[in-house]
N, C-alpha and C positions, 0 to 999 in steps of 0.2 A: 504494499500499499504506499502511496506517495506521502512523503513528509510534508508536501506543500499544503495538504489539508489542514495541518495543525500550525502552520507558520504564524498565522495572525491570532491564534488562541492565546489569551492572556495567561501568563504563568501564575499569577496571583488569583486567589478567589475573591479578591476585592473586599467589598463590605458585606459579603454574604457569609456570615459565620453564626455561631450559636446565639450571639446577642441579638441577631436579626429575627430570630424565631419568636413570635409572640404567643403567649398562652392567655387566652381571654378567660377571665374568671367570672363565675356567677352568671348573671343575665346580660353581661356585656356583648356576647355574640348577637343577641337579639336586637340590641340597640344599634349595633354596627350594620347588621344586614337584616332588617325587618322583612324584606321580601322573601327570605327563605322560610319564614315562619307564618306570615299572614298574606303572602302574595303581592306585597307592595306597600305603598303609603297613600293610595288614592281613596276615594269615597267608599269603594267596595271593601277595601282592607280595613278602614275605619269602622264600618259597621260589622265587620267580621269579629271584632273584639267583643261586641255585645253577644253575638251568636256563641262565642266560646264560653262565656260565663253562663248564658242561658242554658246551653247544652248540659252543663254540669247539674243545674237544677232539674232539667228534664230527666237526666239519668237517675236522679233520686226518685222522681215520680214514677218512672217506668219500673224501677226496682221495688216499688210499693212502699216507699218511706215517706214520700211527700204527696200532698194532695193539692197544695196551693202554691203558686208562684206569683210574685208581684214584680212588674217592670215599671220603673218610674224614671222619667226624664225630667231634669230640672234645668233651670237657667245656668249658664256657665259651662255648658256642655258636660254636665255631670249625669251619669246613668247609675241607677241602683237596681240590683236584682236580688230579691230575697225569696227564700223558700222555707217551708216548714218541715224540712227533712231531718236527717239525723244530726246535721251539723258537722263541720270538719273536726277531725280529732285535734285536741289541743295539748295532749300530754307530751312529754319529752320524747323525741324520736330516738330509737335505740342506736342508730348509726351517726347521729349528730348530737352528742351530749351538750346540754345547755340550750338547745333549740327546741321550740315547740314544733309539733308536726305541722301546724298551721303555717308557721314561718318557712318550714322546709318546702311545703307545697307551693307557696307563693314565690319563693326566691330560688328554687332549684329546678333546672330543666329536667325533664323526664322523671318527675316524681309524681305519683298518683295512685289511685286505688283500682285502676282498670287493666292492669297488665295480666294478673293471674286469674281473674274471674272469681276471686274470693268475695270481693265486695259488691261486684256488679255482674249479673249474668250477661246482659247485653248493655252496651254503652256507645255513645257517640264520641266521647273523648277517649282516645286510645293511646296517644303518644306521650301523655304526661307533659305536654307543653302548653296547654291551653291557658289556664289562669296565670301561670308564671309569665307567659308572654304578654298577657294583658297588663300584668303588674309592671313588666320591664318598659312598656311603651306608654305608661301613664304617669302624669306628673304628681298625682295624688290618688292613692288607693287606700281604702279602709275596709277591713273585714271584721264583721261582728259575728260571733258564734254563740248561740244559746244551746247549751248541751248540759245534760245532767242537772237542770234547774239552776245553772249558773250562766252569767253572761260574760264573754271574753271579747277582747278587741285588740287589733294590731294595725299600725299604720305604716305605709311604704311610700317611697317616691322614686320613680325611675328605676325600680328594681331594688333599691336600697332599703333596708329595714330601718325605720326611724326610731324605734325603741322597743323594749321587751313587750311580751304578751301582757296585756292588762286584764286583771280580773275585776269586773265592774260590779259584782254583787249578784244576789239571787234574782232569778227571773222565772218564777214557778209556772207561768202561763205561756211561756214562749219557747220555741225550739227551732233549730235550723240555722242556715247560713245566710248572711247578707254581705254582698260585695258591691262597693260603691267606688267609682273611679272616674277620673277626668283624663282623656287622652292628652298626651304630651305634644304641645305645639312645636317643639323642636323636631318632632318626627312627622306630624300631620299638618303643620302650618295652621291656617285659620279654618280648616274644614270643620263643619259643625254637623252633629247628628241630624238626620232627617226624621222628624216626628212621624211622618207618613210611612216611611220605610220601617221604622221600629214597630209602629202599630200593626203593620201587616205581618212582620216577623212574629210578634207575640200572638196574633190571631192564628197564624198557620200552625204554631207549635201546639195550640190547644186542639186543633183538628186532628193532629197526628197521634194524640194519646187521649182517648175518651175519658180516662179516669182523672184528668187534671183540670183544675180551675186556674186560669191566668187572669190576673187583674192588671189592667193598664192604667197608669196615671201619668199626667204631664203637667207642667206648669201652665197656668191659664194663658200666659203670654205666648206659649208654643202651640196651644190648641187652635183648631181651624174648623172649617165646615166639614172637612174629610177626617179630622182627627179630634175626637172629644177629649176633654181633660180627664175623664174617668170612663172605664168600661170594664165589663167582666165577660170573659169567654169561657164557655163550657159547652162541649158538644158531644152529648151521649152517643150520637150516631157516627162519630168519627169522620172518616173520609166521605161517607155517604151524605152526611150533612154538608160537607164542604162542597161536594159536586152539585148538590141540589141548589145551594146558594149561587154557585157560579152559573148554573143553567138558567136560573130565574124562570121566566115563563116560555122559554124557547121550545119549539116543537122538536121532538127527537124521533129517530127511526124506530126505537122501541118505546113502548109506553112507560116502562120503568128502567132506570139505569141498571147496569149489571154491577152489583156491589156485594161484597162479602168479606169473610176473613177465615183463616185456617191456621190452627196451631200446628207446628211441626212435631214430629215424634221425639220422645226422649227430652222434652222441654228444651229443644234446641232453638226455639224462637217461634215467630209467627209472621203471617203475611196478611195485609189488608188491601183491598182494591176497590176502585169505584170507576166505572167506565160508561160513557154515553156517546151516542152518535147524533148530535144535533144536526138538523138540516142547515145547509149553507154555512157550515162552520169551517174555519181554517184549521181547527184542531188545537190542542194544547196538551202538554205532558208535564207531569210533576212526579219525580222519583225521589224516594227517601230511603235511607238506611239508618236505623236506630235514631230516628227523628232528624237526621242530618240530610239536607238537600244534596242530591247527587246529580247535578244538571247534565253531566256527560253520560248518564245512564250506567250501565254495568251489567253483570250477569243476571240481576233481578229483572232489569228491563228486557234483556234478551229472552229470558224465560217466559215472561208474560206475552211478548210478541209471538213467540213460537207456540205457546199453549193456545192462544186465541185463534191463531191461523189453523192449527191442527183441529181444534174443536169445530170451527165453522166449516172446514172442509168435510169433516165427518158428518155434520148436520146436513150439509148439502147432499152428500151421498145418500143419507138416510131418506131424504125427501125427494130424491130423484132429480135434483138440479145438477145436470151434467157438468156445467161450467165451473162448479164449485171446486173441482180438483185443481183448477188453474189459479186459485186464490194465492196471493203472496202476502207476506206480512205488511208490505207497504199498502196494499189494497185495504187490509183490515184496519190499519192505523190511520188511513187518510181521513181527515176530518173528525177523528175521534178525540174526545176530551178525557184524558186518562190520568188517574192518580194511583200510585202504587207505593206502599210503605212496607218495608220488611224490618223485622227485629231479629237479628242473628248474633250468635257468639263469634267473636274474633273476626270481624269482616276485614277485608283488606282495602283501605282507601288509598288512592293514588298519592295524595298529599294531605297536609293538614287542612287546606282550604277546600 
């Protein structure tokens, strides 16, 4: 091999040595590269912070520990999400002496109760980065936990703990976790939460789990014709209620929407669906896994498309409609308004968002 190839190669490694290798501590990686964790710093990413905290409360509801969630938007871009679940653990964490488990959850990436399946059978938060990322990207975070008839609180800023866990005294009639935060303007600039977008998010979560009541509140100054200052969402019919509301009085191909639910064997989860074919509709689809929207679809979406196509072909054959054998999934889904929600153990999401 010719030595010419190496003639211009510097003999010194220059300034690339051990001291140039950074090790980011705590939540600093999130502040340096927020796009890796929430997909960017735009409006969608800003509102994703709320979804992360709300999903934790929804997981408590789906696990059977919470029946009520409150979402409150105040002036100053402050959002507060409270549930009446078990409350985050506050005792000292065995791997972090001197730190409460609450502090570990809020200030350590990849810490959470959803890895092993011991605390939650199915959950939307799987990576242990949700609430700690919200904490890292907020200028003011406060968590209150009512647990074992005692009230505890701890405050944070930009991922840093501002003081020890406070014990605020007895609270015999309260339980659960309250997370309140203000997104950091250093990360998101002057972007503000959209009351309409958050109102819609809270409402959709109530449809996805029939057993939960979600209370919406916002400051009077943020209310509008589309967004009341207070509302309560509870939908015993789940997705069927959601679809009925979406359809309104529109005429459909079938007299009744095709809606139902099915539990999986061995308590492996469940599926719920609601489908209608309105006349003159462009169609719409909503896919969810463990109450988390999956806009790009996935195996649950493919399964539904395949099953519907197979069923309609079989029905066509049964009734002597010869052309039914040529039906494709695209034919079946054209103009359909479809909602599908699955609850499964250990789903594989493509990314945190």
